[in-house]
PyMOL CGO cylinders between C-alpha atoms (Angstrom):
from pymol import cmd
from pymol.cgo import CYLINDER

trace = [
    CYLINDER, 115.31, 154.86, 97.28, 111.95, 155.13, 95.58, 0.3, 1, 1, 1, 1, 1, 1,
    CYLINDER, 111.95, 155.13, 95.58, 113.37, 153.71, 92.33, 0.3, 1, 1, 1, 1, 1, 1,
    CYLINDER, 113.37, 153.71, 92.33, 114.32, 150.48, 94.09, 0.3, 1, 1, 1, 1, 1, 1,
    CYLINDER, 114.32, 150.48, 94.09, 110.85, 150.14, 95.53, 0.3, 1, 1, 1, 1, 1, 1,
    CYLINDER, 110.85, 150.14, 95.53, 109.29, 150.61, 92.11, 0.3, 1, 1, 1, 1, 1, 1,
    CYLINDER, 109.29, 150.61, 92.11, 111.60, 148.00, 90.59, 0.3, 1, 1, 1, 1, 1, 1,
    CYLINDER, 111.60, 148.00, 90.59, 110.75, 145.55, 93.36, 0.3, 1, 1, 1, 1, 1, 1,
    CYLINDER, 110.75, 145.55, 93.36, 107.04, 145.89, 92.59, 0.3, 1, 1, 1, 1, 1, 1,
    CYLINDER, 107.04, 145.89, 92.59, 107.33, 144.95, 88.91, 0.3, 1, 1, 1, 1, 1, 1,
    CYLINDER, 107.33, 144.95, 88.91, 105.78, 141.60, 88.05, 0.3, 1, 1, 1, 1, 1, 1,
    CYLINDER, 105.78, 141.60, 88.05, 108.22, 138.83, 87.32, 0.3, 1, 1, 1, 1, 1, 1,
    CYLINDER, 108.22, 138.83, 87.32, 108.10, 137.74, 83.70, 0.3, 1, 1, 1, 1, 1, 1,
    CYLINDER, 108.10, 137.74, 83.70, 107.58, 134.04, 83.25, 0.3, 1, 1, 1, 1, 1, 1,
    CYLINDER, 107.58, 134.04, 83.25, 109.51, 132.20, 80.57, 0.3, 1, 1, 1, 1, 1, 1,
    CYLINDER, 109.51, 132.20, 80.57, 107.53, 131.05, 77.56, 0.3, 1, 1, 1, 1, 1, 1,
    CYLINDER, 107.53, 131.05, 77.56, 106.71, 127.39, 77.92, 0.3, 1, 1, 1, 1, 1, 1,
    CYLINDER, 106.71, 127.39, 77.92, 105.65, 126.89, 74.33, 0.3, 1, 1, 1, 1, 1, 1,
    CYLINDER, 105.65, 126.89, 74.33, 104.05, 123.90, 72.72, 0.3, 1, 1, 1, 1, 1, 1,
    CYLINDER, 104.05, 123.90, 72.72, 105.72, 121.35, 75.00, 0.3, 1, 1, 1, 1, 1, 1,
    CYLINDER, 105.72, 121.35, 75.00, 103.30, 121.88, 77.86, 0.3, 1, 1, 1, 1, 1, 1,
    CYLINDER, 103.30, 121.88, 77.86, 100.25, 121.63, 75.61, 0.3, 1, 1, 1, 1, 1, 1,
    CYLINDER, 100.25, 121.63, 75.61, 101.52, 118.52, 73.90, 0.3, 1, 1, 1, 1, 1, 1,
    CYLINDER, 101.52, 118.52, 73.90, 102.36, 116.93, 77.23, 0.3, 1, 1, 1, 1, 1, 1,
    CYLINDER, 102.36, 116.93, 77.23, 98.90, 117.67, 78.57, 0.3, 1, 1, 1, 1, 1, 1,
    CYLINDER, 98.90, 117.67, 78.57, 97.33, 116.11, 75.48, 0.3, 1, 1, 1, 1, 1, 1,
    CYLINDER, 97.33, 116.11, 75.48, 99.43, 112.97, 75.94, 0.3, 1, 1, 1, 1, 1, 1,
    CYLINDER, 99.43, 112.97, 75.94, 98.54, 112.68, 79.62, 0.3, 1, 1, 1, 1, 1, 1,
    CYLINDER, 98.54, 112.68, 79.62, 94.86, 113.28, 78.91, 0.3, 1, 1, 1, 1, 1, 1,
    CYLINDER, 94.86, 113.28, 78.91, 94.88, 110.65, 76.15, 0.3, 1, 1, 1, 1, 1, 1,
    CYLINDER, 94.88, 110.65, 76.15, 96.59, 108.15, 78.46, 0.3, 1, 1, 1, 1, 1, 1,
    CYLINDER, 96.59, 108.15, 78.46, 94.00, 108.75, 81.20, 0.3, 1, 1, 1, 1, 1, 1,
    CYLINDER, 94.00, 108.75, 81.20, 91.13, 108.34, 78.73, 0.3, 1, 1, 1, 1, 1, 1,
    CYLINDER, 91.13, 108.34, 78.73, 92.59, 105.07, 77.43, 0.3, 1, 1, 1, 1, 1, 1,
    CYLINDER, 92.59, 105.07, 77.43, 93.07, 103.69, 80.94, 0.3, 1, 1, 1, 1, 1, 1,
    CYLINDER, 93.07, 103.69, 80.94, 89.53, 104.69, 81.88, 0.3, 1, 1, 1, 1, 1, 1,
    CYLINDER, 89.53, 104.69, 81.88, 88.16, 102.98, 78.78, 0.3, 1, 1, 1, 1, 1, 1,
    CYLINDER, 88.16, 102.98, 78.78, 90.15, 99.84, 79.61, 0.3, 1, 1, 1, 1, 1, 1,
    CYLINDER, 90.15, 99.84, 79.61, 88.79, 99.87, 83.17, 0.3, 1, 1, 1, 1, 1, 1,
    CYLINDER, 88.79, 99.87, 83.17, 85.18, 100.29, 82.00, 0.3, 1, 1, 1, 1, 1, 1,
    CYLINDER, 85.18, 100.29, 82.00, 85.63, 97.56, 79.37, 0.3, 1, 1, 1, 1, 1, 1,
    CYLINDER, 85.63, 97.56, 79.37, 86.98, 95.11, 81.95, 0.3, 1, 1, 1, 1, 1, 1,
    CYLINDER, 86.98, 95.11, 81.95, 84.18, 95.91, 84.37, 0.3, 1, 1, 1, 1, 1, 1,
    CYLINDER, 84.18, 95.91, 84.37, 81.44, 95.46, 81.77, 0.3, 1, 1, 1, 1, 1, 1,
    CYLINDER, 81.44, 95.46, 81.77, 83.08, 92.28, 80.47, 0.3, 1, 1, 1, 1, 1, 1,
    CYLINDER, 83.08, 92.28, 80.47, 83.28, 90.83, 83.98, 0.3, 1, 1, 1, 1, 1, 1,
    CYLINDER, 83.28, 90.83, 83.98, 79.59, 91.56, 84.55, 0.3, 1, 1, 1, 1, 1, 1,
    CYLINDER, 79.59, 91.56, 84.55, 78.42, 90.16, 81.20, 0.3, 1, 1, 1, 1, 1, 1,
    CYLINDER, 78.42, 90.16, 81.20, 80.85, 87.24, 80.78, 0.3, 1, 1, 1, 1, 1, 1,
    CYLINDER, 80.85, 87.24, 80.78, 78.76, 84.03, 80.49, 0.3, 1, 1, 1, 1, 1, 1,
    CYLINDER, 78.76, 84.03, 80.49, 81.79, 81.81, 81.15, 0.3, 1, 1, 1, 1, 1, 1,
    CYLINDER, 81.79, 81.81, 81.15, 82.11, 83.03, 84.73, 0.3, 1, 1, 1, 1, 1, 1,
    CYLINDER, 82.11, 83.03, 84.73, 80.07, 81.54, 87.53, 0.3, 1, 1, 1, 1, 1, 1,
    CYLINDER, 80.07, 81.54, 87.53, 78.11, 83.91, 89.75, 0.3, 1, 1, 1, 1, 1, 1,
    CYLINDER, 78.11, 83.91, 89.75, 80.70, 83.73, 92.53, 0.3, 1, 1, 1, 1, 1, 1,
    CYLINDER, 80.70, 83.73, 92.53, 83.57, 84.38, 90.12, 0.3, 1, 1, 1, 1, 1, 1,
    CYLINDER, 83.57, 84.38, 90.12, 81.67, 87.29, 88.60, 0.3, 1, 1, 1, 1, 1, 1,
    CYLINDER, 81.67, 87.29, 88.60, 81.13, 88.92, 92.00, 0.3, 1, 1, 1, 1, 1, 1,
    CYLINDER, 81.13, 88.92, 92.00, 84.76, 88.41, 92.99, 0.3, 1, 1, 1, 1, 1, 1,
    CYLINDER, 84.76, 88.41, 92.99, 86.07, 89.86, 89.72, 0.3, 1, 1, 1, 1, 1, 1,
    CYLINDER, 86.07, 89.86, 89.72, 83.77, 92.88, 89.89, 0.3, 1, 1, 1, 1, 1, 1,
    CYLINDER, 83.77, 92.88, 89.89, 84.89, 93.61, 93.45, 0.3, 1, 1, 1, 1, 1, 1,
    CYLINDER, 84.89, 93.61, 93.45, 88.56, 93.16, 92.48, 0.3, 1, 1, 1, 1, 1, 1,
    CYLINDER, 88.56, 93.16, 92.48, 88.19, 95.50, 89.50, 0.3, 1, 1, 1, 1, 1, 1,
    CYLINDER, 88.19, 95.50, 89.50, 86.33, 98.11, 91.54, 0.3, 1, 1, 1, 1, 1, 1,
    CYLINDER, 86.33, 98.11, 91.54, 88.80, 98.04, 94.44, 0.3, 1, 1, 1, 1, 1, 1,
    CYLINDER, 88.80, 98.04, 94.44, 92.09, 97.85, 92.54, 0.3, 1, 1, 1, 1, 1, 1,
    CYLINDER, 92.09, 97.85, 92.54, 91.01, 99.98, 89.57, 0.3, 1, 1, 1, 1, 1, 1,
    CYLINDER, 91.01, 99.98, 89.57, 93.31, 99.69, 86.56, 0.3, 1, 1, 1, 1, 1, 1,
    CYLINDER, 93.31, 99.69, 86.56, 95.52, 97.01, 88.09, 0.3, 1, 1, 1, 1, 1, 1,
    CYLINDER, 95.52, 97.01, 88.09, 92.50, 94.77, 88.67, 0.3, 1, 1, 1, 1, 1, 1,
    CYLINDER, 92.50, 94.77, 88.67, 91.28, 95.44, 85.14, 0.3, 1, 1, 1, 1, 1, 1,
    CYLINDER, 91.28, 95.44, 85.14, 94.62, 94.41, 83.67, 0.3, 1, 1, 1, 1, 1, 1,
    CYLINDER, 94.62, 94.41, 83.67, 94.74, 91.27, 85.80, 0.3, 1, 1, 1, 1, 1, 1,
    CYLINDER, 94.74, 91.27, 85.80, 91.17, 90.38, 84.82, 0.3, 1, 1, 1, 1, 1, 1,
    CYLINDER, 91.17, 90.38, 84.82, 91.80, 90.90, 81.11, 0.3, 1, 1, 1, 1, 1, 1,
    CYLINDER, 91.80, 90.90, 81.11, 95.01, 88.86, 81.28, 0.3, 1, 1, 1, 1, 1, 1,
    CYLINDER, 95.01, 88.86, 81.28, 93.87, 85.99, 83.48, 0.3, 1, 1, 1, 1, 1, 1,
    CYLINDER, 93.87, 85.99, 83.48, 90.21, 86.02, 84.40, 0.3, 1, 1, 1, 1, 1, 1,
    CYLINDER, 90.21, 86.02, 84.40, 88.25, 86.34, 81.18, 0.3, 1, 1, 1, 1, 1, 1,
    CYLINDER, 88.25, 86.34, 81.18, 87.99, 82.63, 80.47, 0.3, 1, 1, 1, 1, 1, 1,
    CYLINDER, 87.99, 82.63, 80.47, 86.84, 81.47, 83.89, 0.3, 1, 1, 1, 1, 1, 1,
    CYLINDER, 86.84, 81.47, 83.89, 86.77, 77.78, 84.80, 0.3, 1, 1, 1, 1, 1, 1,
    CYLINDER, 86.77, 77.78, 84.80, 84.61, 76.80, 81.86, 0.3, 1, 1, 1, 1, 1, 1,
    CYLINDER, 84.61, 76.80, 81.86, 87.07, 78.17, 79.31, 0.3, 1, 1, 1, 1, 1, 1,
    CYLINDER, 87.07, 78.17, 79.31, 90.00, 76.16, 80.66, 0.3, 1, 1, 1, 1, 1, 1,
    CYLINDER, 90.00, 76.16, 80.66, 88.34, 72.80, 80.18, 0.3, 1, 1, 1, 1, 1, 1,
    CYLINDER, 88.34, 72.80, 80.18, 87.82, 72.03, 83.86, 0.3, 1, 1, 1, 1, 1, 1,
]
cmd.load_cgo(trace, "trace")
């Protein structure tokens, strides 16, 4: 009876995960850093873009701050030129 109790108290050995977990973490970390850099770049560009009017600048900054990376991607794809860049 005591032998079974001793066996039940042994720690469970975990399988070796290996390099896959470390490599995956590096990839995820790199992806997060790239997305953060893209977000910061879009935010700074929206603030400093001379082609945007003051109202457009405020709207784009709010959109980028509220929607994070999605707003940054939309701004970089559509909003960088502003009205002055489209010939209006």
